[in-house]
PyMOL commands that place a pseudoatom at each C-alpha (Angstrom):
pseudoatom trace, name=CA, resn=MET, resi=1, chain=A, elem=C, hetatm=0, pos=[7.303, -16.471, 11.277]
pseudoatom trace, name=CA, resn=LYS, resi=2, chain=A, elem=C, hetatm=0, pos=[7.054, -13.736, 13.892]
pseudoatom trace, name=CA, resn=TYR, resi=3, chain=A, elem=C, hetatm=0, pos=[9.255, -11.382, 11.862]
pseudoatom trace, name=CA, resn=THR, resi=4, chain=A, elem=C, hetatm=0, pos=[7.253, -11.988, 8.698]
pseudoatom trace, name=CA, resn=PHE, resi=5, chain=A, elem=C, hetatm=0, pos=[4.048, -10.880, 10.418]
pseudoatom trace, name=CA, resn=TRP, resi=6, chain=A, elem=C, hetatm=0, pos=[5.623, -7.661, 11.700]
pseudoatom trace, name=CA, resn=ARG, resi=7, chain=A, elem=C, hetatm=0, pos=[7.217, -6.891, 8.328]
pseudoatom trace, name=CA, resn=SER, resi=8, chain=A, elem=C, hetatm=0, pos=[3.886, -7.399, 6.593]
pseudoatom trace, name=CA, resn=LEU, resi=9, chain=A, elem=C, hetatm=0, pos=[2.022, -5.290, 9.133]
pseudoatom trace, name=CA, resn=ILE, resi=10, chain=A, elem=C, hetatm=0, pos=[4.511, -2.428, 8.845]
pseudoatom trace, name=CA, resn=ALA, resi=11, chain=A, elem=C, hetatm=0, pos=[4.398, -2.623, 5.037]
pseudoatom trace, name=CA, resn=VAL, resi=12, chain=A, elem=C, hetatm=0, pos=[0.591, -2.431, 4.979]
pseudoatom trace, name=CA, resn=VAL, resi=13, chain=A, elem=C, hetatm=0, pos=[0.409, 0.447, 7.464]
pseudoatom trace, name=CA, resn=VAL, resi=14, chain=A, elem=C, hetatm=0, pos=[3.142, 2.472, 5.733]
pseudoatom trace, name=CA, resn=GLY, resi=15, chain=A, elem=C, hetatm=0, pos=[1.812, 1.611, 2.265]
pseudoatom trace, name=CA, resn=ASN, resi=16, chain=A, elem=C, hetatm=0, pos=[-1.704, 2.731, 3.153]
pseudoatom trace, name=CA, resn=ALA, resi=17, chain=A, elem=C, hetatm=0, pos=[-0.368, 5.920, 4.725]
pseudoatom trace, name=CA, resn=VAL, resi=18, chain=A, elem=C, hetatm=0, pos=[1.555, 6.687, 1.523]
pseudoatom trace, name=CA, resn=TYR, resi=19, chain=A, elem=C, hetatm=0, pos=[-1.438, 5.853, -0.688]
pseudoatom trace, name=CA, resn=PHE, resi=20, chain=A, elem=C, hetatm=0, pos=[-3.936, 7.955, 1.240]
pseudoatom trace, name=CA, resn=THR, resi=21, chain=A, elem=C, hetatm=0, pos=[-1.455, 10.825, 1.391]
pseudoatom trace, name=CA, resn=LEU, resi=22, chain=A, elem=C, hetatm=0, pos=[-1.048, 10.746, -2.397]
pseudoatom trace, name=CA, resn=ASP, resi=23, chain=A, elem=C, hetatm=0, pos=[-4.683, 9.851, -3.149]
pseudoatom trace, name=CA, resn=ARG, resi=24, chain=A, elem=C, hetatm=0, pos=[-5.802, 13.368, -4.026]
pseudoatom trace, name=CA, resn=PHE, resi=25, chain=A, elem=C, hetatm=0, pos=[-2.911, 13.781, -6.499]
pseudoatom trace, name=CA, resn=LEU, resi=26, chain=A, elem=C, hetatm=0, pos=[-3.600, 10.533, -8.372]
pseudoatom trace, name=CA, resn=PRO, resi=27, chain=A, elem=C, hetatm=0, pos=[-5.695, 10.438, -11.533]
pseudoatom trace, name=CA, resn=PRO, resi=28, chain=A, elem=C, hetatm=0, pos=[-9.394, 9.677, -10.928]
pseudoatom trace, name=CA, resn=ALA, resi=29, chain=A, elem=C, hetatm=0, pos=[-9.036, 6.109, -12.181]
pseudoatom trace, name=CA, resn=ALA, resi=30, chain=A, elem=C, hetatm=0, pos=[-6.403, 5.378, -9.500]
pseudoatom trace, name=CA, resn=GLN, resi=31, chain=A, elem=C, hetatm=0, pos=[-8.443, 6.840, -6.653]
pseudoatom trace, name=CA, resn=HIS, resi=32, chain=A, elem=C, hetatm=0, pos=[-10.309, 4.333, -4.532]
pseudoatom trace, name=CA, resn=GLN, resi=33, chain=A, elem=C, hetatm=0, pos=[-14.073, 4.656, -4.214]
pseudoatom trace, name=CA, resn=PRO, resi=34, chain=A, elem=C, hetatm=0, pos=[-15.458, 3.249, -0.937]
pseudoatom trace, name=CA, resn=PHE, resi=35, chain=A, elem=C, hetatm=0, pos=[-17.200, -0.155, -1.099]
pseudoatom trace, name=CA, resn=GLN, resi=36, chain=A, elem=C, hetatm=0, pos=[-16.120, -0.833, -4.690]
pseudoatom trace, name=CA, resn=LEU, resi=37, chain=A, elem=C, hetatm=0, pos=[-13.506, -2.989, -6.374]
pseudoatom trace, name=CA, resn=ASP, resi=38, chain=A, elem=C, hetatm=0, pos=[-11.503, -0.615, -8.523]
pseudoatom trace, name=CA, resn=TRP, resi=39, chain=A, elem=C, hetatm=0, pos=[-8.009, 0.264, -9.709]
pseudoatom trace, name=CA, resn=GLY, resi=40, chain=A, elem=C, hetatm=0, pos=[-7.423, 2.272, -6.541]
pseudoatom trace, name=CA, resn=LEU, resi=41, chain=A, elem=C, hetatm=0, pos=[-7.212, -0.985, -4.598]
pseudoatom trace, name=CA, resn=ALA, resi=42, chain=A, elem=C, hetatm=0, pos=[-4.667, -2.324, -7.073]
pseudoatom trace, name=CA, resn=VAL, resi=43, chain=A, elem=C, hetatm=0, pos=[-2.555, 0.830, -6.732]
pseudoatom trace, name=CA, resn=ASP, resi=44, chain=A, elem=C, hetatm=0, pos=[-2.785, 0.592, -2.937]
pseudoatom trace, name=CA, resn=ALA, resi=45, chain=A, elem=C, hetatm=0, pos=[-1.735, -3.084, -2.981]
pseudoatom trace, name=CA, resn=TRP, resi=46, chain=A, elem=C, hetatm=0, pos=[1.165, -2.287, -5.301]
pseudoatom trace, name=CA, resn=ILE, resi=47, chain=A, elem=C, hetatm=0, pos=[2.418, 0.456, -2.958]
pseudoatom trace, name=CA, resn=CYS, resi=48, chain=A, elem=C, hetatm=0, pos=[2.196, -1.971, -0.021]
pseudoatom trace, name=CA, resn=LEU, resi=49, chain=A, elem=C, hetatm=0, pos=[4.202, -4.549, -1.982]
pseudoatom trace, name=CA, resn=VAL, resi=50, chain=A, elem=C, hetatm=0, pos=[6.857, -1.945, -2.768]
pseudoatom trace, name=CA, resn=CYS, resi=51, chain=A, elem=C, hetatm=0, pos=[7.056, -1.045, 0.921]
pseudoatom trace, name=CA, resn=TYR, resi=52, chain=A, elem=C, hetatm=0, pos=[7.412, -4.719, 1.824]
pseudoatom trace, name=CA, resn=GLY, resi=53, chain=A, elem=C, hetatm=0, pos=[10.214, -5.096, -0.736]
pseudoatom trace, name=CA, resn=LEU, resi=54, chain=A, elem=C, hetatm=0, pos=[11.997, -2.050, 0.654]
pseudoatom trace, name=CA, resn=ILE, resi=55, chain=A, elem=C, hetatm=0, pos=[11.739, -3.413, 4.196]
pseudoatom trace, name=CA, resn=ARG, resi=56, chain=A, elem=C, hetatm=0, pos=[13.184, -6.742, 3.041]
pseudoatom trace, name=CA, resn=LEU, resi=57, chain=A, elem=C, hetatm=0, pos=[15.939, -4.944, 1.162]
pseudoatom trace, name=CA, resn=ILE, resi=58, chain=A, elem=C, hetatm=0, pos=[16.921, -2.907, 4.214]
pseudoatom trace, name=CA, resn=GLN, resi=59, chain=A, elem=C, hetatm=0, pos=[17.087, -6.038, 6.364]
for i in range(1, 59): cmd.bond("trace and resi %d" % i, "trace and resi %d" % (i + 1))
show_as sticks, trace
zoom trace
């Protein structure tokens, strides 16, 4: 259980760093607007899931 927490935390931090680095290059629909539920959140979550999968694949 301890390793799962750290993997998830690393995936979220790295995924958010990647998303906010690429945010200005994404189409307007994929950019997150503060305090709103939008497609930007879905794109961010998807990037975090990809990072988690890559971490699991490496281990």
